[in-house]
VOKOLPA-838809 format. One line per field, with one value per residue (C-alpha): x, y negated, z negated; residue in three letters. Coordinates in steps of 0.02 Angstrom, whole numbers. Layout:
<nodes>
u: X;... $
v: Y;... $
w: Z;... $
resn: ALA;... $
</nodes>
This chain:
<nodes>
u: 11365;11498;11581;11717;11631;11456;11328;11213;11064;11107;10957;11025;11202;11144;11055;11203;11360;11454;11563;11553;11591;11655;11554;11400;11331;11158;11116;10964;10868;10742;10590;10656;10525;10630;10755;10689;10705;10889;10919;10816;10915;11082;11027;10955;11109;11226;11327;11419;11579;11582;11600;11542;11425;11283;11247;11089;11038;10851;10726;10644;10472;10518;10576;10667;10652;10780;10806;10794;10830;11003;11039;11019;11025;11181;11183;11077;11135;11010;11052;10893;10773;10916;10952;11091;11063;11205;11167;11276;11247;11168 $
v: -1725;-1615;-1493;-1390;-1324;-1328;-1467;-1496;-1612;-1762;-1729;-1555;-1621;-1752;-1619;-1498;-1603;-1609;-1752;-1935;-2074;-2252;-2292;-2212;-2277;-2222;-2264;-2159;-2188;-2329;-2212;-2113;-2114;-2056;-2198;-2230;-2043;-2048;-2191;-2107;-1946;-2038;-2132;-1981;-1874;-2020;-1997;-2164;-2187;-2337;-2491;-2394;-2461;-2387;-2473;-2433;-2495;-2512;-2611;-2766;-2688;-2554;-2656;-2575;-2624;-2726;-2584;-2395;-2294;-2347;-2442;-2629;-2734;-2843;-2907;-2907;-2946;-2983;-2959;-2993;-2855;-2749;-2763;-2690;-2681;-2657;-2571;-2543;-2448;-2551 $
w: -6377;-6299;-6418;-6334;-6178;-6251;-6257;-6405;-6418;-6526;-6639;-6680;-6700;-6826;-6929;-6927;-6939;-7102;-7039;-7086;-6962;-6958;-6801;-6727;-6562;-6505;-6324;-6280;-6118;-6130;-6120;-6272;-6411;-6558;-6589;-6763;-6803;-6753;-6876;-7013;-6995;-6999;-7155;-7244;-7208;-7253;-7094;-7112;-7209;-7326;-7217;-7063;-6930;-6829;-6664;-6567;-6395;-6357;-6253;-6327;-6311;-6440;-6590;-6736;-6921;-7017;-7142;-7129;-7286;-7345;-7182;-7164;-7005;-7006;-6827;-6670;-6493;-6355;-6170;-6073;-6122;-6191;-6377;-6482;-6671;-6795;-6960;-7114;-7275;-7417 $
resn: UNK;UNK;UNK;UNK;UNK;UNK;UNK;UNK;UNK;UNK;UNK;UNK;UNK;UNK;UNK;UNK;UNK;UNK;UNK;UNK;UNK;UNK;UNK;UNK;UNK;UNK;UNK;UNK;UNK;UNK;UNK;UNK;UNK;UNK;UNK;UNK;UNK;UNK;UNK;UNK;UNK;UNK;UNK;UNK;UNK;UNK;UNK;UNK;UNK;UNK;UNK;UNK;UNK;UNK;UNK;UNK;UNK;UNK;UNK;UNK;UNK;UNK;UNK;UNK;UNK;UNK;UNK;UNK;UNK;UNK;UNK;UNK;UNK;UNK;UNK;UNK;UNK;UNK;UNK;UNK;UNK;UNK;UNK;UNK;UNK;UNK;UNK;UNK;UNK;UNK $
</nodes>
């Protein structure tokens, strides 16, 4: 995340932000081990506005659950071994 002229790790940004969003797109590198933690933090901190969507891109070998906290899977797109899940608030 680039804020002004400074960069901040997304994990820190998610913990600090007081903003709410209509769309959040997570596209970490495939070897990234903390995808589920990103979703858990977004759910716990209620970072989505009502009607908002979280999209997350991940490899098929690292499946994600259909529900995380207050987030529920509403759509899944498969492109070879690349998958994009779409989550909304319950």
